[in-house]
C-alpha positions as CSV (number, residue, x, y, z in Angstrom):
1,M,58.7,88.8,-21.5
2,P,56.3,87.8,-18.7
3,S,57.8,88.4,-15.0
4,A,58.7,86.0,-12.8
5,N,55.8,87.3,-10.4
6,Q,53.7,86.5,-13.6
7,Y,55.0,83.1,-14.0
8,A,54.3,82.5,-10.1
9,R,50.8,83.3,-10.5
10,S,50.1,81.6,-12.9
11,Q,48.9,77.9,-12.7
12,P,48.8,74.8,-14.6
13,A,45.0,73.6,-15.4
14,D,45.9,70.6,-13.6
15,A,47.0,72.6,-10.5
16,I,45.4,72.6,-7.1
17,P,43.4,75.4,-7.2
18,A,43.9,76.7,-3.4
19,S,47.1,75.5,-1.8
20,W,50.0,76.2,0.8
21,V,51.8,77.2,-2.7
22,A,50.0,79.8,-3.6
23,H,51.3,81.6,-0.6
24,A,55.0,80.6,-1.1
25,P,57.4,83.3,-2.2
26,H,57.2,83.7,-5.8
27,W,60.5,82.5,-6.8
28,L,59.7,79.4,-4.8
29,Q,56.3,78.3,-6.3
30,P,57.2,76.8,-9.6
31,F,59.8,74.8,-8.4
32,A,56.6,73.9,-5.7
33,R,54.4,73.2,-8.6
34,L,57.2,71.0,-10.4
35,A,58.0,68.5,-7.6
36,R,54.5,68.5,-7.4
37,L,54.2,69.9,-3.7
38,D,51.1,71.2,-3.9
39,R,49.5,67.5,-4.7
40,P,51.0,65.4,-1.7
41,I,49.3,62.3,-2.6
42,G,52.2,60.7,-4.6
43,T,54.3,61.4,-1.7
44,W,51.6,59.6,0.4
45,L,51.8,57.1,-2.2
46,L,55.4,56.8,-1.7
47,F,55.7,56.5,2.2
48,W,52.9,54.4,2.9
49,P,54.6,51.4,1.5
50,C,57.4,52.1,3.4
51,I,56.0,52.3,6.4
52,F,53.6,48.7,5.8
53,G,57.2,47.5,5.1
54,L,58.9,48.6,8.4
55,I,55.1,47.2,10.2
56,L,55.7,43.5,8.8
57,G,59.3,43.3,9.5
58,A,58.5,44.2,13.5
59,A,55.6,41.9,13.1
60,A,57.9,39.0,11.9
61,D,60.6,40.1,14.5
62,E,58.0,39.8,17.1
63,R,58.6,43.0,18.7
64,R,56.6,46.3,19.1
65,F,56.3,48.7,15.9
66,L,57.6,52.1,16.9
67,E,60.7,51.7,18.7
68,W,63.0,54.5,18.4
69,R,64.7,52.9,15.6
70,D,61.2,52.6,13.6
71,L,60.5,56.1,14.7
72,Y,64.0,57.4,13.0
73,Y,63.1,54.9,10.1
74,V,60.2,56.8,9.5
75,L,61.6,60.1,9.3
76,L,63.7,58.9,7.2
77,F,61.4,57.4,4.7
78,G,59.4,60.8,4.9
79,I,61.8,62.7,4.1
80,G,63.0,60.2,1.4
81,A,59.4,60.4,-0.3
82,L,59.1,63.8,-0.2
83,V,62.1,64.5,-2.4
84,M,62.3,61.5,-4.5
85,R,58.4,61.9,-5.4
86,G,59.7,65.9,-6.4
87,A,62.6,64.4,-8.3
88,G,60.7,62.2,-10.2
89,C,58.2,64.5,-10.9
90,T,61.0,66.9,-12.1
91,F,62.2,64.2,-14.3
92,N,58.9,63.6,-16.0
93,D,58.7,67.0,-16.6
94,I,61.9,67.5,-18.0
95,V,61.3,64.3,-20.3
96,D,57.7,65.5,-21.4
97,R,58.5,69.2,-22.0
98,K,57.7,69.0,-25.7
99,I,54.5,66.8,-25.5
100,D,53.2,68.6,-21.8
101,A,53.6,72.3,-24.4
102,Q,50.8,70.9,-26.6
103,V,48.8,69.6,-24.0
104,A,45.7,72.4,-22.9
105,R,46.2,70.4,-19.3
106,T,50.0,70.5,-18.9
107,R,51.3,73.2,-21.3
108,G,51.0,75.7,-17.9
109,R,53.5,73.4,-15.7
110,P,56.6,75.0,-14.9
111,I,58.4,74.1,-17.6
112,P,56.8,74.5,-21.0
113,S,55.3,77.8,-19.8
114,G,59.0,79.0,-19.0
115,A,58.6,79.4,-15.3
116,V,61.3,77.2,-14.9
117,S,64.1,76.6,-17.9
118,V,65.5,73.3,-18.3
119,T,68.6,73.9,-16.7
120,G,66.7,75.3,-13.8
121,A,64.8,71.9,-13.6
122,V,67.9,69.7,-13.9
123,V,69.6,71.8,-11.0
124,F,66.5,71.2,-9.1
125,L,66.3,67.5,-9.7
126,I,70.1,66.9,-8.8
127,L,69.4,69.0,-5.5
128,Q,66.7,66.3,-4.7
129,C,68.6,63.4,-5.5
130,L,71.1,64.6,-3.3
131,V,69.1,64.8,-0.5
132,G,67.8,61.2,-1.5
133,L,70.9,60.2,-1.6
134,A,71.8,61.6,1.8
135,V,68.9,59.7,3.3
136,L,69.9,56.5,1.7
137,L,73.6,56.5,2.9
138,Q,72.1,56.2,6.6
139,F,71.2,52.7,5.5
140,N,74.2,50.1,4.6
141,W,75.2,49.2,1.5
142,F,72.6,46.5,0.1
143,A,69.6,48.8,0.7
144,V,71.7,51.8,-0.9
145,A,72.0,49.1,-3.7
146,L,68.5,48.8,-3.4
147,G,67.0,51.8,-3.3
148,A,69.4,53.3,-6.6
149,A,68.0,50.1,-8.4
150,S,64.4,51.9,-8.2
151,L,65.8,55.1,-9.8
152,L,65.8,52.6,-13.2
153,L,62.1,52.3,-12.6
154,V,61.6,56.1,-11.9
155,A,63.5,56.8,-15.3
156,A,61.8,54.6,-17.5
157,Y,58.5,55.7,-16.0
158,P,58.3,59.0,-18.9
159,F,58.6,56.7,-21.6
160,M,56.5,53.8,-20.8
161,K,53.5,56.0,-21.5
162,R,55.1,55.8,-25.0
163,I,55.1,52.2,-25.3
164,T,52.6,51.0,-23.5
165,W,48.7,51.6,-22.4
166,W,49.2,50.9,-19.1
167,P,52.0,53.2,-17.7
168,Q,50.3,53.6,-14.1
169,A,51.1,49.6,-13.2
170,W,54.6,50.6,-13.8
171,L,54.3,53.9,-11.7
172,G,52.5,51.3,-9.0
173,L,55.3,48.9,-9.0
174,T,58.3,52.1,-8.0
175,F,55.7,53.7,-6.3
176,N,56.2,50.1,-3.8
177,W,59.6,49.6,-4.0
178,G,59.9,51.0,-0.7
179,A,58.5,48.2,1.1
180,L,61.0,46.1,0.1
181,L,64.1,48.6,1.2
182,A,62.0,49.1,4.6
183,L,62.2,45.1,5.4
184,P,64.5,45.1,8.8
185,P,67.1,41.4,9.0
186,R,65.9,38.5,9.1
187,P,66.9,35.0,9.8
188,A,66.0,33.5,6.4
189,G,64.9,34.8,2.6
190,W,66.6,36.9,0.8
191,M,65.2,40.1,1.6
192,W,66.0,39.1,5.2
193,A,69.4,37.4,5.1
194,T,70.8,40.8,4.5
195,D,71.3,43.3,7.5
196,F,68.9,46.6,5.7
197,S,69.3,48.6,9.6
198,M,71.6,51.2,9.9
199,P,75.4,50.8,10.1
200,D,77.4,50.5,13.0
């Protein structure tokens, strides 16, 4: 049976050939690849709509962006984007593990290769979601519900690849959900009628 070090040194065919993950501790490398930490583009795609929402909200509020509360929100959305993108990738790989094992490009991914067990992946998924929940709880309950609703989009994505020819359109909707979550309170319109700011 291959050792943990051998699993760590092996890379999926679609992995980035040179990244910080290759220099991480051996036990951490499969989990980092499972969360796609070697490919941060997905985190940026999740993060920037949140920032656009913050900027639009500040403009609508006729105030300067990057007040202290904006900086706090930027930090929260940065952490949230990182862990929830990782959680989404982990869930996707759990669902697709049997298909991934049959495809040359993906059979080297952590779950089908055996570097991470399904149980280990589920535990990792739960840990990432708990961090995401901790971030989300910094907002009020309407925002918590709005953020939780995005999980329906995340959970449906792997199955969209089975029933449609355009799963990336669904993924785009998922990535841009953060723009709604980032909007601050405004005097009119359903998005702005509820206070999205931190609870008192």
